[in-house]
N, C-alpha and C positions, 0 to 999 in steps of 0.2 A: 521455572520450568521452560525449556526451550520450545520454540515454535518452529516447526519444520518448514522448508521452502514451499511445499505444495499448499500447506495450510495458510501460510502468509499470503501467497498469491490469491487464494480463495477469499481471504478477508479483504484484501485491497480491492478485488473485483466486485465485491459486494458493496463497497463504499464509494468507489470512483469509476467513472466510465473511462475506457481506454484499454491499454495493453502494457504488459511488462516489457521493459527494455533489458533489465538486469536485476538479478537478485543474488545476494551474498550474505553469508554469516558474518557477524562482527567477530572480533578476535576471540572472545570468550564463548561464542556459539549461542549466546542467550538472546541476541538481538539480530533480527533480519533487516537488511538494508535493501530497499526496493527502489529502483528508478522506474517511473511510470509515465508513459506517454499518453496525454489526454487527447480527445478527438480534435481539439483546437491546435494541436501541435506543441503544447507546452509540456515540460518535463517536471514531474514532482519527485522530490527526494523524500522517501518515507522510511521511518524507523519504527519497528514494532517488535513486540515480544509476547510470550505466552504467560500463563495459560489463557486461552481464548484469544481474542483479537484486541490486544492493547496497543493502541497507536501512541508512540512516545513522542514523535515529532513528524510534522509534514511541512516541507518547505517547497516553494515554487509558485509561480504565477498560474492562475486559472483553477485553483482549488475549488472555488465556489461553483464555477460553471460545470466542472466535471463531477461534482458531488451528487451521489444518488441519495436522496432523502428517504426516510422511512415511508413506505407505502408507494414509492415510485418504482417503475420497472427500469431495467437496465437499458 
């Protein structure tokens, strides 16, 4: 089941501090590719799909520092 761009951005924002630089559909439309700028200035490459917020892959420096853990506020 595809995950729309708005839902993908909402999912990433709930997990990582920062802001979106770019979002695009993969060729088949089932995977969203998000480039995410962290507060430290690092760029994360995130691939995700639906239903829900299924993160397939996250690459980039600064993931741990940008991560919002359960119970933390943004």
